[in-house]
ROVONU-148750 format. One record per residue (C-alpha): x, y, z; residue in one letter. Coordinates in steps of 0.5 Angstrom, whole numbers, plus 500, padded with zeros to 3 digits. Layout:
% ROVONU-148750
XYZa;...
END
This chain:
% ROVONU-148750
500500500m;505506497n;503513496r;508516492r;510523495a;509529492g;504525487s;497529484p;493524490v;498527495d;495535493r;488533492r;488530499a;492537502g;485540498r;480535501r;482536508v;481544508l;475543504v;472537508a;473542514g;469547512a;464543510v;464539517l;464546520f;455546519a;455539523l;458540528v;457547530a;450545533s;453538536a;453536543a;460537546c;463536552s;467542554d;474544551d;479541555p;487545555a;489543549p;493535547g;501536547p;504535540a;506529537p;513527539s;519529535a;523523536t;515518534a;517511532p;517511525s;512507522a;511500520a;515497514p;509496508s;508489506a;513488499g;511486492a;508479495s;504482501g;509478505t;508481512p;517484514p;521478518a;519478526g;512480525e;509477531a;503475525v;502469523r;496467520n;493473517p;486470517f;483471524g;476473528a;472477532h;468473536w;463475543d;467472549f;462471553s;461464548r;468463549h;467456551d;463454545q;468457540f;475454543v;474448539p;474453532y;479459534l;483453535e;485452528k;486459527l;493460532t;497465529g;492470527s;490476531t;482479534t;481485538y;476488544h;473494544e;473497551l;471504554s;475508559w;467509563c;466502563d;473499566i;473506570e;465506573k;468510579t;472515579q;479513582g;476506581s;479502575p;476495574d;480490569f;478484571a;475483564a;479485560v;484480563d;481474562q;479477555i;488477554a;489471558e;483466554r;486470547s;493468549r;492461550a;489460544l;495463540g;492470538i;495476539t;490480541l;489488540h;486492544l;481499541k;480504547i;473509548r;472513552t;463513552g;460518556v;460519564c;463522569w;470523564a;467526559t;460529562g;454531559g;450525557t;449520552a;445521546k;446514543f;445507547t;446500543r;446493544g;445489550q;452491553a;448499553n;454502549k;454509548t;457514543e;463516545s;466525547a;472529549m;475527556p;475533560q;481533563d;487530558l;492527562a;488524566a;486521559y;493519558q;494517565n;489511564f;492510557v;499508560r;496504564t;492500560l;499500555v;503497561q;497492564r;496489557y;504489553a;506483557p;500479554y;503481547g;498486546v;502491541g;497495538e;492500540y;486503536a;483509538i;476510538e;471506533n;468509526e;468516528v;466518523n;459516525a;455520531q;453514534q;459513536y;463520537w;461526539a;466531538g;468535532s;475532527p;478537530e;477534537d;478526534y;486529532r;487532540r;485525542l;489521538v;495525538t;494525546a;493517546a;499516542a;504520546e;501516552a;501508548i;508510545r;511513552s;508507555a;511502550d;515505545p;514498541k;508499541a;504501535k;498506534v;492505529v;486509527d;479508529s;478504523g;472508519m;466504516s;465500510s;460505507v;465511509a;470507505y;465506500g;464514499m;471515499g;473511494v;468514489a;470521491d;478519489r;475518483l;471524482l;476528484r;481524479a;476527473g;474520472q;467521474p;464514469d;469510473q;468513480a;460511478v;461505477a;466503483a;459506488y;455502484q;459496485a;460498492y;454498494f;450494490q;448491497r;446497500r;442502495i;436504500g;437501506t;439507510r;434512505g;439517503r;445516505l;446510499i;441512493p;442509487a;447512482v;446513476n;451518473d;456523475p;451529478t;447524482a;454521485l;455528487r;449530490a;450524494a;457525497l;454532499d;449529503n;450531512a;453524513q;457522506n;461530507s;462527514r;464521513n;469525508l;471530513a;473523518y;477520513l;481526511a;482527519v;484519519t;490520513e;492526516k;494522522l;497518517l;501523514d;504526520d;504519522r;502520529v;499513527v;501508524d;497502523v;491503517r;485500520q;479497514l;472496515h;469492509f;462488509y;461489501e;460485495h;467482493f;468486486s;468493490g;475490492v;479492487p;477499487a;478499494l;485496494l;487503489d;483507494y;489505500l;495505495r;493512493a;491514500e;495511505t;502513506p;509510504s;511504510g;504504513v;501498514p;493496512v;490491517q;482489516a;479488524w;473488521e;470483515v;464480513g;459480510q;452485509f;446481506w;440482508k;437477503d;442472502g;437467506g;441460507d;445460500d;452456504a;455455499a;454462495g;456465502r;461461502g;465463496d;464470496e;468470504m;473466501v;474471494k;473478499v;478475504v;483472499s;483479495m;484483500l;490478503v;493477495a;493486496g;498486501g;492487507v;496484512r;491482517e;483479515v;479479521l;472476520w;465480524l;462476527p;465468528l;457466530a;451472530y;448473536n;440470534p;439475540n;441481537n;437487537r;436486529a;432480530g;436477524a;443475521e;444481518v;452480518r;454472516y;458468521g;462463520l;460458525l;452457528d;450461534p;452455538d;458454535g;457449531t;462450524q;458452518r;461451511q;463458511a;468456517g;471450514a;473455508m;476460513m;480454517a;482452511a;485459508l;488460515a;492452515a;494454507a;497462510a;500459516r;507462516d;507462509a;509468504t;503471500v;503473493e;497475489p;494470482v;492474476n;494470470a;491464466k;484467466g;485466474l;485471480t;485469487g;492468492v;497464493a;502462499f;508459499r;511454504r;518452502g;518448495a;510448496e;504452493s;497453496t;493456491l;485459491v;484462485v;476461481w;475463473s;475472472t;469470468s;463465468a;467460464g;472455466t;479454466v;482447465s;487445469l;491439465p;493433472t;501433473t;504429478a;503431485g;498436484l;492435489t;485440488g;478441490g;473447494p;476450498v;474447506g;475440502a;480435503d;483436496p;484430493a;490426488a;487428481r;486423475t;483428469g;484435469a;481440474l;475445472p;476451475i;469456474g;467462477p;467458486s;474458488p;479452489v;485449493l;490447490l;497445493r;503441489a;511443488t;514449485g;511455485t;505459483p;507460476d;508453476a;503450478v;499454473l;503453466a;499446465p;495451463i;493454455r;
END
C-alpha cells in the first residue's frame, strides 16, 4: 500500500482536508460537544517510524508476530462454544473493544477483570489480541449519551474533560496488557458515525494525538491504529476519489459495484446512482460529507505518522474490492500497513445459500490478502440470535451454538494454507486469487475471472478441489469455474498453472 510522495493524489488529499473541514463545520457546530479541554500534547519529535509495508508479494516483513492473516472477531461471552473452531485459527489476530467509562465506572476505581480474562484466553489460543480504546460517555467526559446500542448498552464516545487523566488511563492499559502480547491499540471506532463519536474532527485529531503519545511512552514498540472508518464511508471515499481524479464514469461504476446490496437500505444516505450528477448529490448529503471529512482527518493522521496502522472495515460484495484496493494504495502513505479488523457480509436477502455465502467469503478475504492487507478478521464469527435486528444481517462462519458452517470450513482451510507461508497474488491464465508458498510447496486458492471454466490438466503431485474439503489427487483435468478451488503442488504458483493453455 504505497502512495508516491508529491503525486497528484497527495495534492488532492491536501485539498480534501480543507474542503471536508469546511463542509463539516455546519454539522459539528450544532452537535452536542463536551467541555473544551486544554490542547493535547504535540506528537513526539522522536515518534517511531511506521512499520514497513508489505512487499510486492504482500508478505509481512521478518519478525512480524502474525503467522496467519485469517482470523475472526467473536463474542467473548461465548468463548467455550467457540474454542474448538478458534483452535483452527491459531497464529491469527483478533480485537476487543473497551471503554474508559465501562472500566472505570467510578472515578479512581478501575476494574480490568473482564479484559484480563479476554487477554488470557486469547493468548492461550495462540491468537494475538489488539485493543480498541473508546471513552464512552460518563463522569470522564461529562454530558449525557444520545445513543445506546446492543445488549451491552454501548454509547457514543465524547472528548475527555481532562486529557491528562485520559492519557494516564491509556498508559495504565498499555502497561497492563503488553505482557499479554498486546502491541496494537486503535483509538475509538468508526468516528464517522454519530452513534460512535460525539465530537468534531478536530476533537478526534487531538484525542488520537494524546493517546499516541501515551501509548508510545508506555511501550515504545506498540503501534497506534486509527478508529477504522465504516465500510460505507470507505465506499464513499472510493467514489469521491475517482470523481476528483476526473473519472466520473469509473466513479459511478465503482459506486454501483460497491453498494449493490446497500442501495436503499439507509434511505437517502445510499441512493441509487446512475450518473455523475446523482453521485455528486449523494456525496454531498450531510452524513456522506461527514464520512469524507473523517476519512480526510484519518489520512492526515497517517500522513503525519501520528498513526502507524490503517484499519479497514468492509462488508460489501467482492466486486467492490479492486476499486477499494486502488483507493488504499493511493491514499495510504508508503510504509503504513493496512489491516482489516472488520470484514463481513452485509446481505439481508442472502437466505440459506451456504455455498454462495462461502464462495463469496473466500473471494473477499483472498482478494484482500492478495492485495497486501496483512490481517483479515471476519465479523461475526457466529451471529447472536438475540441481537436487536432479530435476523442474521451479517453472516457468521459458525451457527450460534458454535457448529461449523461451510463458510467456517472454508476459512479454516485458508488459515491452514496461509500459516507461516509467504503470500502472492494470482492473476493469470484466466484465473484470479491468492497463492501461499511454504518451502517447495504452493497452495493456490483461485477461481475463473469469467462465467466459464478454465481447465487445469493433470500433473504429477497435484491435488485440488473445493475450498474447505480435503483436496484430492487428480486423475483428470480439473475444471476451475466461478467457485473458488484450492490447489496444492510442488513448485511455484506460475509452475502449477503453467500447463493451462
